[in-house]
N, C-alpha and C positions, 0 to 999 in steps of 0.2 A: 727678775725672779718672780715666780708665782706666789700669790698669797695662799692659795689652796687649790686642790684638784678634786673635782667631783667625779665619781666613778659609778656608772650604772651597768651592772652585769646582767646578762641573761643567765640566771642560775641553773637553767635546765641544760645548758651546753656542756659538753664533755670537757673536762680539764679546766673549767672556768675558775675554780678556786685557786689553782696553781698560778694562773695568769694574774689574778687579782693580787695574790701574795707577791708576785714578782714586781708588779707595778708599785705596790705599797712599799716594798723594800727599797726600790730604786729612789722614790721620792723622799723616803726617810733619810737616805744618805745626803740629800740636798736640803734637809730641814724644811720640806714642804709638806704640810698636813694633807692627808687624803681622807675624803668623806665618801663613804660607800653606802649606796642604798641597801637597806636590810633585806635579808632573805627569811622565808618562813622555815627553812631547814637549819636547825641549830648546828648541824655538822659542818655547814659551810660558813658559819659565822667567823669573822675575822676581828681581831682586837684592834679596831680603828674607831675613831670618833664618828658617830652616825648622825647625819643631819637630814631633816626633811628637805626636799628639793626647793621648797618655797623660800628657804633661808639661804640658798646657795649664792644669790647675787652679792650678798655681803661677805661671803666666805671663800668663794672660788673664782678663778679666772678662766677655767677651762673645764669642760665635761668630757670625760673619756667613756665611750660606749663600747662594751665588750660583748660581742654576740654577732648576730647577723643583721641583715637589712631591716627586718621587722623591729628589732630593738632600737635601731637607729631612728626609724620613722616615729616610733612612740616618743622617744626622747626629744626629737626635733619639735614635735607639737607642744611638748610640755615646757621647753625652755625658750621657744622662739621669742616670746614677749620679754624675756629676761635679757636678751642680747648676748647670752653666753655662747662662745664658740664650742664646737663639738669635734672631737677626734674619734673616728671609728676604728676599732680593732676587730678584724673579721674572724669569727669562729664558725661562720655559716658556710653556705654552699657557694653561691656566686659572689656575694659581697660587693655589689657595685657601689654602695654608699660608703663603705669603710675605706679609709685611706691606706691602711697598712694591714699586712697579714701577720698573724701571731708569731710566725717564725722569725720576723725581723723586728721584734718588739724593742729590744734594748737599744739598737742603733737609732731607732726613731725617737725613743725617749731622750736619748742624748741630744738629738737635734732640737727637741723641744726646749731643753734646758739652755742650749746654746742660742736659741732664738732663730734657728735656721728654718723658718717657715713663714707663710703668710696666711692671712684670713680671706677666704672667699665668701661670697654671698650667693645663696641659692633661693630663687623665687619660690614663694608659697602661694597657696590658693585660699581664698575666703569664700565659704559656701553658706548660703542661706536658703531656707525653704519657706516660701510664702503660701499660706493656706487661708483662703477667705480674707485676704488683705491683712493678715497677721503673720508675723515671723514666728514660726513654731520650732525652728532649729537653726543653729548657726555654729560653725566650727572652722578650723584651719587644717590644712594638710600640705605635705611636702611633695608627695608623688602624684596623686591623682584623686579624682572624684568619679565614682562609677555609679551609673543608674542602670539597674539590671532587673530582669524578671526573676521570679522565684523558681524553685526547682520543678514545679508541676504546672506552671502557667503557660499560656499560649504566647504567640508573638505580641510584643508591645509596640506602641507607637509613641514617639517622642517628638513633639514639635519644637524645633530648635531655632533660636534667634540670636543674632549678633548685634548688640546695641539697638535692640527692638526691630531690626530688619530681619525678615524671615530668611532662614538659610535652607532648611530641609525638614521634612517630616520623615523621621527614620523609623521604618518598621523592622523589627528584628529582636535581638536578645538584649539590646541596651546601647549605652553610649558611655564613652570615657572622655573626660576632660583632664588632660595631663599637663604637668609642667615639663620643662626640659629634663629635669632630674628624673621624672617619672616616665620619660620616653623609652627607657630600657626595661620597663616593667610590663604591665598588662597591655598597654597601648602597643608595644612592639609585637606581642603575641597576636594582637588583633589586626596586624598589618600596618601599624603606624610607623613613621620614620624615626630614626635615631637622631637626637638633637644634643649638641654640646650643652652640658648642664650650666655653663656660665652664662648662657643666653637667657633672655627674658621674653617669653611668648607663651601662648596656650595652644595645645593640640586638642582638636576635637576628632575622636576616632570612633566610628560605629562598630558595634559588636555583632558580627554575623548578620548584616543587614539583608533584608529580603528585597534586594535591588539588583539591577544588572551592573552596578558598579560599586566599588568599595574603596573610598579614598578618605584619608584624613584631611582636615582643613586646619591650616595654621593661621592663628589670628594674633593681632597685636596685643602686647602686654597690657595696654590700657583699655582693651575691649571688655565688654560685659557679655558673658554667654548666659542665655536664659533658656531653660528647657521646661516645657509644659507637658505634664503627663496627660496624654490624650486617650488613654485606655482605661476603661472602667471595670473590666472583668478580669483582672489579673493581679497577682501579688508582685509588687514592684518595690525595690529597695534601693536606698542610697547608701553607698559605702565610701568612706574616706581612708585612704592608705591601706585598704584591706583590713582595717581594725575597728573603725567606729561606724556604726550603722544606724539607719533611721528608716522606718516603714513609710512609704509614700502612698498618697491617695490620688484618685482621679482629680484632675485640674490643679494639682499642686504645681507651683512654679519654683524651679530650682535655679538660683542665681549664683553664678560662679565668676569670680574676678580675681585679679592679683591682690594678695594680702598686703597690708601696710608693713608687716614685719617680714624678715628674712630668716632663713636658717644660715647661721654663720658657721663655716667649716674650716678646719685646719688643713692646709695644703702644703706639701713639701715641694721643693724646687724641681725634683726629678719626676714628680707625678705628671702623667700624660694620659688624658682621657682616651685618646685613640689607641694607645698601647693597651690600656685596660680593656677597651672594647674588643680588640683583637684577641687578647689572652682569655677573656671570659666568655666571649660569644662565638667568634669566628673559629676558635679551636675547641669549642665545647663538644 
């Protein structure tokens, strides 16, 4: 039995308040306390004990994310160091990261109570920016790390190394370093392969390269990917999971490697990545 359930909703999603009420009611019948992150909108406030997420490791065994992939990615970064598993309930469009659709909510909550699930681990990335021999930025991400040009700048050049061995100098719009989980995101749109999220590796995918070829490079999970900004007259930005950004400068070195922590996710026995891939992409 769970000692507590943390719930993080995207309060901007349609019908989210009803979904949260259903979750709360279900766990109340099983005497499991529910902790919900607060909303600025008093009309969506629910009578439940509210706790800051930093206190959750002592109070909850599981975090339920109600929203789309963006909400899931934000929560994954916040709780990764806590070791708390995440269950996603999709209220978004594609919802690759969410394990269940909202229409099947009650049956899957019953499986949770019955213990009919297992915990999977998803590789994360650790990114650091080195500027004049000093680390000026560091953070973690679940999906990807993107180095890209600004809206009005020209082609940028990114010198790329794997374990200090030169790989390529990419001229173009930028570069994506993705996890297997992130392979169905921006990397896919840029021509990268789809990778089973249970694997551990890094994908290096150029964005619109000004070259006669465009291929992703798959590197080992223990490899270090280093990118040096070789362009001085352009606006260049680092973006993590499409949510956290940092402005880059000429000669900055971006180092990306597998993070020490993982995103722990709830997986049900009938879940199948290839069926999800077919349903959400091939029939889109």
